[in-house]
N, C-alpha and C positions, 0 to 999 in steps of 0.2 A: 503493497501499499504507500510504499513511499514515493513515486512515481503520481505525480496532481494531475487525474484526468480529470478534466469536466464534463458536464451537459451543459450549454448553455441558456437552458431552459430552468435549469432545477434551484432553487432558491438554496438549497444548502451549497452547493457549489459556488453558487455568488458570493456567502458569507463566506468559503474558506479562501476566496480570494481577494477580500476585502474586509479585514476585521476589525476596521475604525467606525462599520457603521453595526455590528452585532454586542459588540464590549466584551469581546474572548476574555474567561474568568482565569481557563487555563489551558494549555497547548502543547502536545510531545511534537514530535516526528509528523505521527498520521493523525491525531486525533484534536478538537480544540473541544473546547468547553463553553457554553453559553448559558442565560436562563432563559425557562420557559416563557414564551409572550404572556402566554395562559394558562397558570401555575396552579398546578390542583393539590400542592402542600405548600408550607411554608416556605420550604427549601426545592425548587425543583429546576433540576440542571438538565441538560439534552448535552449527549457525546455524540459528536459528528466526525466520522473520519471524513479527512483533508481530498482525500480524493472518493469522485462518484463508485457506492456498492450499490447495485441496484434488490430490492426484495427480489427479483426477477433470478439477478446472478448466481443469489445465493441456494433458492430456490434449485438450481440447476447443476447444483456442485463447487462452484466456481467461487475460490473466496474461504477457501472452507476451514481456515485458520483464522478466519475473521474474531470470529463472538470469542476464540480464546483472546487475541488482542486487544477487545476492547473492554471485553471483562476485568482484565488484568490492570489495563488503566480507568476502570468507572474504580476500584479498590485506592487507586494511586490518591484518586480524587477525593474520594470518601476519607483519606488520612489527613490529605493537604487540606482540604474545608475543616475542618475537627469532626469528624462524626460516626469517625467508621466505628468506633467502640459504641456509639449509644445508637445503632440499628436505623438503617435503610432500606429503601427497598428502590429495586431493577423494573425497569419495564421497556419491553421491547412490540414495537406491535407489527405481529409476521405479516406473511402473505396474505392477500385479500383487503388489507387498508392500506391503501396506496394515495392517501393524501398528498404525504410527500413519500417520493419515489429513492429517496437515498436514505440507507439504513441508515438507522441512531437509537442510542437509548436512554429511557427518560430516569433519574435520580431521582427520587422524593423520599427528604425528611423533617421530619419534626410535624406529621398529622397521625392525627390517631386512629 
């Protein structure tokens, strides 16, 4: 995922090309983290790959190590943000939910 491949009309690809518009909280070479625009918890973050990874790519077996990499980074984010030991929820909207066809993971903390 180190090569940054983008899709012209993909919102998350646009974010990856210009961080100044989205308030990036953290990043590494493969992913960046932003606050969810429509939070469902007091802390609601999105972990987004810098390269376009579509749901279809994952359904068809491309990117087999994607979830291993993103979940490892999710734990780094939780630790850095200070809620690793207090619990958090991870959500991914898999196939069939294609509001944004750029795979990403939600991290939520602080809700009942």
